[in-house]
C-alpha positions in Angstrom: 94.2 51.6 -4.5 95.6 55.1 -4.5 94.4 57.7 -2.1 95.2 61.4 -1.7 94.3 64.5 0.1 93.0 67.5 -2.3 92.1 71.1 -1.3 88.4 72.2 -2.4 90.3 74.8 -4.8 91.9 71.7 -6.9 89.8 70.2 -9.5 90.2 66.4 -9.9 88.9 64.1 -12.6 86.7 61.3 -11.0 83.5 59.3 -11.8 81.9 60.2 -8.6 81.4 62.8 -5.7 80.5 61.6 -2.3 79.0 64.3 -0.1 78.4 64.1 3.5 75.5 65.8 5.1 74.3 66.5 8.7 71.0 65.9 9.9 69.7 69.3 9.6 70.3 69.0 5.9 72.0 72.6 5.6 74.4 72.7 2.8 75.0 74.8 -0.4 72.4 73.1 -2.4 72.7 75.7 -5.6 74.2 72.7 -7.7 71.5 70.4 -6.6 68.1 72.0 -7.3 66.1 68.9 -6.6 67.8 67.8 -3.3 64.9 68.3 -1.1 62.6 66.5 -3.2 65.0 63.6 -3.8 66.0 63.2 -0.3 62.5 63.0 1.0 61.6 60.5 -1.6 64.8 58.5 -0.4 63.6 59.2 3.2 67.2 60.6 3.7 67.6 62.7 6.6 71.4 62.8 7.2 71.5 60.2 10.0 74.5 57.8 10.3 74.1 54.9 7.9 71.5 56.7 5.5 72.6 57.5 1.9 71.0 58.3 -1.6 72.3 58.7 -5.1 71.2 61.9 -6.8 69.1 60.8 -9.8 71.2 62.8 -12.4 74.8 62.7 -13.1 76.0 66.5 -12.9 79.0 68.7 -13.9 81.4 68.4 -16.8 82.6 65.7 -17.3 79.3 64.1 -15.7 79.7 62.5 -12.1 77.6 60.2 -10.1 76.6 61.9 -6.7 76.3 60.1 -3.6 74.8 61.6 -0.4 75.7 60.0 3.0 74.5 60.9 6.3 76.9 62.2 9.1 74.6 62.5 12.0 74.1 65.5 14.2 76.8 68.1 13.6 77.4 68.5 17.3 78.2 64.8 17.7 80.4 64.3 14.6 83.7 62.5 15.2 86.4 60.4 13.6 84.2 57.3 14.3 81.2 58.5 12.4 83.4 59.6 9.7 84.9 56.2 9.3 81.3 54.9 9.1 80.3 57.5 6.5 83.3 56.6 4.3 82.9 52.9 4.7 79.3 53.2 3.5 80.2 55.2 0.6 82.6 52.8 -0.8 80.1 49.8 -0.4 77.8 51.8 -2.4 80.1 52.9 -5.0 81.3 49.4 -5.5 77.9 48.1 -6.3 77.9 50.5 -9.4 81.4 49.5 -10.5 82.6 53.0 -10.0 86.5 53.3 -10.0 87.2 56.9 -8.7 85.5 59.3 -6.3 86.0 62.5 -4.3 85.0 62.5 -0.8 83.7 65.5 0.9 82.8 64.6 4.4 83.2 68.0 6.2 86.0 66.6 8.3 87.0 70.2 9.5 83.7 69.8 11.6 84.9 66.5 13.6 85.1 66.9 17.4 88.2 64.8 17.2 91.6 65.9 16.2 92.3 66.5 12.3 95.0 63.7 12.5 92.5 61.3 14.2 89.6 62.0 11.6 91.6 61.7 8.5 93.1 58.5 9.8 89.6 57.3 10.2 88.3 58.3 6.9 91.3 56.8 5.2 91.0 53.3 7.2 87.3 53.2 6.4 88.0 53.9 2.5 91.0 51.4 2.3 89.6 48.5 4.4 86.2 48.4 3.0 87.6 48.6 -0.6 89.3 45.4 -0.3 88.0 41.8 0.0 89.6 38.4 0.6 89.3 36.8 -2.8 92.6 34.6 -3.0 90.8 31.3 -3.8 88.2 32.6 -6.3 89.2 31.5 -9.8 86.2 32.9 -11.7 87.3 36.2 -12.8 83.7 37.4 -13.2 82.9 36.9 -9.6 86.0 38.9 -8.3 84.8 42.3 -6.9 86.6 45.2 -8.1 87.2 48.0 -5.9 87.8 51.5 -6.5 91.4 52.6 -7.9 91.6 56.3 -6.8 90.1 58.2 -4.0 90.3 62.0 -3.1 89.7 63.2 0.3 88.8 66.8 0.1 90.2 69.4 2.7 89.8 73.1 2.8 93.5 73.9 3.2 96.9 72.2 3.2 97.7 71.0 6.8 100.3 68.8 8.3 98.0 67.1 10.6 95.8 65.9 7.8 98.9 64.6 5.9 100.0 62.8 9.2 96.5 61.6 9.5 96.5 60.0 6.0 99.9 58.2 6.6 98.5 57.0 9.8 95.4 55.6 8.2 97.5 54.0 5.3 99.8 52.2 8.2 96.9 51.2 10.2 95.1 49.7 7.2 98.1 47.6 6.1 98.3 46.4 9.7 94.9 45.5 9.9 95.1 43.8 6.5 97.9 41.8 7.7 95.9 40.5 10.5 92.8 39.9 8.6 94.6 37.6 6.1 95.9 35.6 8.8 92.4 35.0 10.4 90.7 34.6 6.9 93.4 32.1 5.3 92.4 28.5 6.1 94.2 26.3 8.6 95.9 24.1 6.0 98.1 27.0 5.3 98.1 29.0 8.7 99.8 26.5 11.2 101.9 27.2 14.3 105.1 27.2 12.4 103.4 29.6 9.6 102.6 32.2 12.5 106.2 31.7 13.7 107.7 32.4 10.1 105.4 35.7 10.0 106.7 36.9 13.3 110.3 36.2 12.0 109.5 38.1 9.1 108.2 41.2 11.3 111.4 41.0 13.2 113.7 41.2 9.9 111.7 44.0 8.6 111.5 46.1 11.8 114.3 45.0 13.9 112.6 43.2 16.7 114.2 40.9 18.8 112.7 37.3 18.0 112.8 34.0 19.9 110.8 31.1 18.6 110.7 28.1 21.1 109.8 24.6 19.9 108.1 22.0 21.7 111.3 20.6 23.6 112.4 24.1 24.7 108.9 24.8 26.1 109.0 21.4 27.9 112.1 22.6 29.5 110.6 25.9 30.7 107.8 23.8 32.2 104.7 24.9 29.9 102.6 22.1 30.6 99.3 23.5 30.1 100.4 25.1 26.7 101.8 21.8 25.6 98.8 19.7 26.9 96.5 21.3 24.5 99.0 21.0 21.7 99.4 17.0 22.2 96.8 15.9 19.9 98.0 17.6 16.6 100.6 16.5 14.2 101.5 20.0 13.7 104.2 21.1 16.1 103.6 24.0 18.6 105.6 27.2 18.6 105.8 29.6 21.2 106.5 33.1 19.8 108.3 36.0 21.3 108.9 39.5 19.7 110.5 42.3 21.7 110.3 46.1 20.4 112.5 48.5 22.4 111.3 52.2 22.0 113.7 55.0 22.0 114.0 56.5 25.5 111.0 54.2 26.8 110.2 54.0 30.4 107.4 51.6 30.3 107.1 48.0 29.2 103.6 46.5 28.0 103.0 42.8 27.4 100.8 42.0 24.3 99.5 38.2 24.5 97.3 36.7 21.7 95.5 33.4 21.8 97.1 31.4 19.0 94.9 28.4 18.2 95.3 28.1 14.5 92.5 25.4 14.5 90.3 24.3 17.3 88.3 21.2 16.7 87.4 21.1 20.6 89.9 18.0 21.0 88.3 14.8 22.7 85.3 17.4 23.7 84.7 17.5 20.0 82.9 20.5 18.6 79.6 20.1 16.6 80.3 20.0 12.9 78.2 23.0 12.3 80.3 26.4 12.4 83.5 24.2 12.9 85.2 25.7 9.8 85.3 29.2 11.5 87.6 27.9 14.1 90.5 28.9 11.7 89.8 32.4 13.3 90.6 31.0 16.9 94.0 32.6 16.4 92.4 36.2 15.9 94.1 37.2 19.2 97.5 36.2 17.8 96.8 38.0 14.6 95.8 41.2 16.4 99.1 41.4 18.4 101.1 40.5 15.3 99.2 43.3 13.5 99.7 45.7 16.0 103.6 44.9 16.1 103.6 45.5 12.2 102.0 49.1 12.9 104.4 49.5 15.8 107.5 48.9 13.6 106.3 51.7 11.4 105.1 54.2 14.0 107.9 53.5 16.6 106.1 54.6 19.8 108.2 55.6 22.9 107.4 52.5 24.8 108.6 48.7 25.1 106.5 45.9 24.0 107.1 42.3 24.7 104.5 40.2 22.4 104.0 36.7 23.1 101.8 34.1 21.3 101.5 30.5 22.3 100.6 28.9 18.8 99.3 25.3 18.5 96.2 23.2 17.2 93.7 21.7 19.5 92.9 18.1 17.8 91.5 14.6 18.9 93.7 11.8 18.7 95.5 9.0 20.7 97.7 11.5 22.1 95.3 14.2 23.0 94.6 15.5 26.5 91.4 14.0 27.9 88.7 15.2 30.3 89.9 14.1 33.8 93.3 14.8 33.3 95.3 17.0 35.7 98.3 19.2 34.1 100.9 21.4 35.5 101.3 24.9 34.2 104.5 27.0 34.1 103.6 28.9 37.2 103.5 25.6 39.1 99.7 25.8 39.6 97.6 22.4 38.7 94.6 22.3 36.4 92.1 19.7 36.5 91.0 19.2 32.8 87.0 18.6 32.6 86.6 19.9 28.9 89.3 20.1 26.3 87.2 22.6 24.5 88.3 25.0 27.2 91.8 25.1 25.9 92.5 28.7 25.0 92.9 29.6 28.9 95.2 26.8 29.1 97.7 28.1 26.4 97.2 31.7 27.9 97.9 30.7 31.4 101.5 29.9 30.2 101.7 32.8 28.0 101.0 35.3 30.8 103.3 33.4 33.1 106.2 33.8 30.5 105.5 37.6 29.6 105.5 38.4 33.2 109.0 37.1 33.3 109.9 39.8 30.8 109.9 42.6 33.5 106.4 44.1 32.1 104.5 47.0 33.8 101.3 45.8 32.5 99.8 42.9 30.4 96.9 43.0 27.7 95.6 39.8 26.4 93.3 39.4 23.5 91.7 36.0 23.1 88.6 34.2 21.1 88.0 32.8 24.6 84.3 32.3 25.2 80.8 31.7 23.4 79.5 33.2 26.6 80.8 36.6 25.8 78.9 36.5 22.4 75.7 35.6 24.5 76.2 38.6 26.7 77.5 41.2 24.2 76.6 39.8 20.6 78.9 39.7 17.7 80.1 43.4 17.6 81.4 44.0 20.8 84.3 42.6 22.8 84.3 42.1 26.5 87.0 43.6 28.6 87.9 42.6 32.4 91.0 43.1 34.4 92.6 44.0 37.6 93.4 47.7 37.2 90.6 50.5 36.5 92.8 53.0 34.8 94.0 50.6 32.3 90.6 49.5 31.6 89.4 53.0 31.3 92.2 54.0 28.9 91.4 51.1 26.5 87.7 51.8 26.8 88.2 55.4 25.9 90.5 54.4 22.9 88.2 52.0 21.7 85.5 54.8 20.9 87.8 56.1 18.4 89.5 53.3 17.0 86.1 51.2 16.2 87.2 48.3 18.3 84.0 48.3 20.6 84.5 47.3 24.2 82.3 46.8 27.1 83.3 46.1 30.7 82.4 43.0 32.4 83.0 42.5 36.2 85.6 40.1 37.5 83.3 38.7 40.4 85.5 36.9 42.8 82.6 35.2 44.2 82.3 33.2 41.0 85.5 31.6 41.5 83.5 28.8 43.4 82.5 27.5 40.0 85.9 26.7 38.9 87.2 25.2 42.1 88.5 21.8 41.8 88.6 19.1 44.5 91.7 17.6 43.2 93.8 20.4 41.7 94.1 24.1 42.3 91.8 25.0 39.5 89.3 23.6 36.9 89.5 24.6 33.4 85.8 25.0 33.2 82.8 26.2 35.2 80.5 23.6 36.9 77.5 25.9 35.8 76.8 27.3 32.5 76.2 31.0 33.6 78.8 33.7 33.5 81.2 31.7 31.4 83.1 34.9 30.2 83.7 36.0 33.9 84.7 32.6 35.0 87.5 32.2 32.1 88.6 35.7 33.1 88.8 34.5 36.8 90.9 31.6 35.6 93.4 33.7 33.9 93.6 36.0 37.0 95.1 33.2 38.7 98.1 33.4 36.6 98.8 37.2 37.2 101.2 38.4 39.7 99.9 40.9 42.3 102.1 43.8 41.1 101.2 43.6 37.3 98.4 45.6 35.6 96.3 43.2 33.5 93.5 43.5 31.1 91.9 40.6 29.4 89.8 41.3 26.1 87.4 38.6 24.8 87.0 39.2 21.1 85.1 35.8 20.4 82.1 38.1 18.9 83.8 40.4 16.5 86.8 38.5 15.5 85.3 36.8 12.6 82.5 38.4 10.8 79.1 36.4 10.1 77.9 39.6 8.4 79.0 42.8 6.9 79.5 45.6 9.3 81.0 49.1 8.5 84.4 48.3 7.0 84.4 44.5 7.8 83.2 42.0 5.4 81.1 38.7 6.0 83.2 35.5 6.2 86.4 37.3 6.9 88.5 38.1 9.9 88.0 41.7 11.2 91.5 42.6 12.5 89.8 43.6 15.8 92.2 45.1 18.3 95.1 46.0 15.9 94.3 49.7 16.1 93.2 49.6 19.9 96.7 48.2 20.8 98.7 50.2 18.5 96.9 53.4 19.6 97.3 52.6 23.1 101.1 52.1 22.6 101.1 55.3 20.8 99.8 57.2 23.8 102.3 55.9 26.3 
């Protein structure tokens, strides 16, 4: 897809015009004499998520007219502009339209020009593309738009920067989405390691890929216990980015289970195919590193992924086993399907040895988080209020919805073990996202700021939502992490 900025004064040739309308329905209607009647017929009031096609094709040459709601003018921001652009792309695709002008009143946004144009660009590009690699019937291939023009009132350098950032963010999210959506017979730990090396070559990151033997020497007993049942060898991935003049170092940690069968505590067959997405945290931090390589923020980043599969076999870890983590703490295994926290335990210990000031981990960790927050919102918890508040604030603009959950220390009693330092699963079914967070907190040193983001719900889509498509990875967290890095 080609996407351009165009001023109102310049005429462009396109099949369609998309017009954003605020809730008061006040705009220049001289070109649309039947607007009131048609909007009432379609029950269109300008609210976010509403739309209707004008019944006639107008102008010369004739163009299809699509109206989309922007909500209240006083509340209009980059996030709502992104939703409107995503909705418009979906509706234009349904009519096989290949080119369009977008007039979304972006000058009225409460956010900065750069942020709003970036959001609109992301909404257009990300919604326009679907994962169709394995579809061989050409008649079933959904063709997206080929050209889009974002209308602006006058040329502005911030608009140009916003368009460029939107393209960079979109490419990084696509990179993440493809890793998540591609099946596990292709996306193995070795494949993730190769992708990390490709990023290091493209952007000059320092890369270290540790194999099983090297991880054994470092004492990564928790990570390797999960990997034992699989024929695909584990890979521990470490990328380093050094920002020019940086005074701060952030650790990005992503859960990297390229497939999770549950191990000996085997998952039900229903829905197991979606467990190819259990590496969505890894995909998010790799996608963020791609964007960081393009944008070059003034901060240092240490990115870590402990990549492996959790499979049942004669070598697999068993319920009742006790393992020793890299930190020296011992863990009693009572459920082999609570494996992500084991890999993260060693990854968190390792990344803190890289002299980081703070750590953010992303993981498809618990079904309990989905019970609490549903499929659209990720849970966040940690040990530093400022870090959490900053991420919550950024999430409202990037579209990566977060909600803070409490790390209730009293709940630690549920993961106490009579024979080890900690148990990998709670004794009760309640508060599972919190007890998983408390487990991870055991591996955080006192002076390191830390935020844990449980992305089990929004990582892989069961339905369409805004710019995300059903049965695809969402790339959740890529823009959140990148934007956070840019603000340091």
